[in-house]
C-alpha positions as CSV (number, residue, x, y, z in Angstrom):
1,M,0.0,0.0,0.0
2,A,1.4,3.4,-1.0
3,F,1.4,6.2,1.4
4,M,1.2,9.8,0.2
5,T,3.8,12.2,1.6
6,P,2.1,15.1,3.2
7,P,2.8,18.4,1.4
8,A,5.5,20.6,2.8
9,L,4.2,23.4,4.9
10,T,4.4,26.8,3.3
11,V,4.3,29.8,5.6
12,G,3.6,33.3,4.3
13,F,4.9,36.4,6.1
14,D,4.0,40.1,5.8
15,L,6.9,42.5,5.4
16,D,6.4,45.9,7.1
17,M,6.3,45.7,10.9
18,T,6.3,41.9,10.6
19,L,9.8,41.1,9.2
20,I,11.2,44.6,9.0
21,D,10.8,47.8,11.1
22,S,10.2,50.0,8.1
23,R,9.3,53.1,10.2
24,P,12.7,54.9,10.0
25,G,13.0,54.4,6.3
26,I,9.4,55.3,5.4
27,R,9.5,58.3,7.7
28,A,12.7,59.6,5.9
29,C,11.1,59.0,2.6
30,Y,7.9,60.9,3.4
31,Q,10.1,63.8,4.7
32,A,12.0,63.8,1.5
33,L,8.8,63.7,-0.6
34,S,7.5,66.6,1.5
35,E,10.6,68.6,0.8
36,R,10.6,67.7,-2.9
37,T,7.0,68.7,-3.5
38,G,6.6,71.5,-0.9
39,T,3.6,69.7,0.5
40,Y,3.2,69.2,4.3
41,I,3.3,65.5,5.3
42,D,3.2,64.5,9.0
43,A,5.7,61.6,8.6
44,D,5.5,60.7,12.3
45,L,1.8,60.2,12.0
46,A,2.1,58.3,8.7
47,V,4.3,55.7,10.2
48,T,1.8,54.9,12.9
49,R,-0.6,53.4,10.4
50,L,1.6,51.3,8.1
51,G,0.0,48.3,6.4
52,P,-2.4,49.6,3.7
53,P,-1.2,50.5,0.2
54,L,0.8,53.7,-0.3
55,A,-2.0,55.4,-2.1
56,E,-4.2,55.2,1.0
57,E,-1.7,57.3,2.9
58,L,-0.9,59.7,0.2
59,V,-4.6,60.7,-0.2
60,N,-4.3,62.3,3.2
61,W,-1.7,64.8,1.8
62,F,-2.3,65.2,-1.9
63,P,-5.3,65.8,-4.2
64,A,-6.7,62.5,-5.7
65,E,-5.5,63.4,-9.2
66,E,-1.9,63.7,-8.0
67,I,-1.7,60.4,-6.2
68,P,-0.4,58.2,-9.1
69,A,2.4,60.7,-9.8
70,M,3.3,61.1,-6.1
71,A,3.3,57.3,-5.6
72,D,5.7,56.9,-8.6
73,L,8.0,59.7,-7.2
74,Y,7.9,58.1,-3.7
75,R,8.8,54.7,-5.0
76,A,11.6,56.1,-7.2
77,M,13.1,57.9,-4.2
78,Y,12.6,55.0,-1.8
79,P,15.7,52.8,-2.6
80,A,18.3,55.5,-1.9
81,I,16.5,56.7,1.3
82,A,14.7,53.9,3.0
83,I,16.6,50.6,2.4
84,T,19.7,51.1,4.6
85,A,17.7,52.9,7.3
86,T,15.4,49.9,7.8
87,P,16.4,47.1,10.3
88,A,15.0,43.6,10.5
89,M,12.4,43.0,13.3
90,T,13.7,41.0,16.2
91,G,13.3,37.3,15.5
92,A,12.7,37.8,11.7
93,R,15.6,35.7,10.5
94,E,15.0,33.0,13.2
95,A,11.3,32.8,12.1
96,I,12.3,32.1,8.5
97,A,14.9,29.6,9.6
98,A,12.4,27.8,11.8
99,V,10.2,27.2,8.7
100,R,13.1,25.8,6.8
101,E,14.2,23.6,9.7
102,A,10.7,22.2,9.7
103,G,11.1,21.3,6.1
104,G,8.8,24.1,4.9
105,R,8.9,27.0,2.5
106,A,8.8,30.7,3.6
107,I,7.3,33.3,1.3
108,V,6.7,37.0,1.7
109,V,3.3,38.5,0.6
110,T,3.2,42.3,1.1
111,A,1.4,45.4,0.0
112,K,4.8,47.1,-0.6
113,Y,5.9,47.7,-4.2
114,E,7.5,44.4,-5.0
115,P,10.9,45.7,-6.3
116,N,11.4,47.7,-3.1
117,A,10.3,44.7,-0.9
118,K,13.0,42.6,-2.6
119,L,15.6,45.3,-2.0
120,H,14.8,45.3,1.7
121,L,15.2,41.6,2.0
122,A,18.4,41.4,0.0
123,H,19.9,44.2,2.1
124,L,19.1,42.4,5.3
125,R,20.1,39.0,3.9
126,I,16.7,37.5,4.5
127,E,16.1,35.0,1.7
128,P,12.5,33.7,1.4
129,D,11.5,31.3,-1.3
130,A,9.3,33.8,-3.0
131,V,8.4,37.5,-2.7
132,I,5.0,38.8,-3.9
133,G,4.2,42.5,-3.6
134,D,1.4,44.9,-4.3
135,L,-1.2,42.9,-2.6
136,W,-3.3,44.1,0.4
137,A,-5.7,42.5,2.8
138,E,-8.1,40.1,0.9
139,Q,-5.9,40.4,-2.2
140,K,-3.1,38.6,-0.4
141,A,-5.2,35.4,-0.6
142,E,-4.4,35.2,-4.3
143,A,-0.7,34.6,-3.6
144,L,-1.3,32.5,-0.5
145,R,-3.5,30.1,-2.5
146,E,-1.1,30.0,-5.4
147,H,1.7,29.0,-3.2
148,E,-0.5,26.7,-1.1
149,A,0.3,28.6,2.2
150,G,-1.2,27.0,5.2
151,V,-0.1,29.8,7.6
152,Y,0.1,33.5,7.1
153,V,1.9,35.7,9.6
154,G,1.3,39.4,9.8
155,D,0.8,42.4,12.1
156,H,-2.3,44.1,10.7
157,V,-6.0,43.2,10.7
158,G,-5.7,43.3,6.9
159,D,-3.2,40.4,7.1
160,V,-5.8,38.5,9.2
161,R,-8.4,39.1,6.5
162,G,-6.0,37.9,3.8
163,A,-5.2,34.7,5.7
164,R,-8.9,33.9,6.4
165,T,-9.8,34.6,2.8
166,A,-7.2,32.1,1.7
167,G,-8.3,29.5,4.2
168,A,-4.9,29.8,5.9
169,L,-4.2,29.8,9.6
170,S,-3.8,33.5,10.7
171,V,-0.9,34.0,13.0
172,A,-0.7,37.7,14.1
173,V,2.2,39.5,15.8
174,A,1.5,42.6,17.9
175,T,4.4,44.5,16.5
176,G,2.6,46.9,14.2
177,P,-0.2,49.4,14.4
178,C,-2.9,46.9,15.6
179,P,-2.9,45.9,19.3
180,E,-3.5,42.3,20.4
181,E,-7.2,42.7,21.1
182,E,-7.9,44.2,17.7
183,L,-6.1,41.3,16.0
184,R,-8.1,38.8,18.0
185,A,-11.3,40.6,17.2
186,A,-10.5,40.5,13.5
187,G,-10.3,36.7,13.7
188,A,-6.6,35.9,14.2
189,D,-6.2,32.2,15.2
190,V,-3.0,32.9,17.1
191,V,-1.6,36.2,18.5
192,L,2.1,36.4,19.4
193,T,3.9,39.2,21.1
194,D,6.6,39.2,18.4
195,L,8.4,36.9,16.1
196,T,10.7,35.6,18.8
197,E,7.8,33.5,19.9
198,F,7.2,32.0,16.4
199,P,9.8,29.1,16.4
200,R,8.4,27.6,19.6
201,W,4.8,28.0,18.3
202,L,5.7,26.4,15.0
203,S,7.4,23.4,16.7
204,D,4.2,22.8,18.7
205,Y,2.0,23.3,15.6
206,R,3.9,20.9,13.3
207,P,3.3,17.8,15.5
208,A,-0.4,18.8,15.7
209,R,-0.6,18.6,11.9
210,A,0.8,15.0,11.7
């Protein structure tokens, strides 16, 4: 009698405020955009609500008809300003390593512009199996389903919605703009303080799947 090998676990991770602390780089980029355009942007306020697509923040500072051009300018300025200013979140590398040690695949699914997401990961020497950008909230389910991700880890209620839409287990980390109680209320299956708790959680989760 032949036995089927269970599929390898694929774990998806969000990027901003999950794997990287993008606040310093994004703050600097908004400040540079403000100087370049002469338009006031409260960069300190903007970095308290990271997660949604860039256009959803820019609409607070620019007329709607200017948003596409401002987004293009921001993204063009971003590599020189934001990449080196952005550190990895505590536990990020260890979380990716834990997935690999469990025989799984680690992918990144983010709302960030994909080329800039890849620059962050390359600079920090974090090497996921795939990086998919430009997807937010429920849209993230597209990539999670395509890669057959059974778990999605993120810091925002939008990440919880993406996981649930994909039928993946939602693991939330309370390291971004959404507090633990908000993540739970949104439907997160698991809420961790930060990624340092992820390897232990994964080691307990894996036997449960067998």
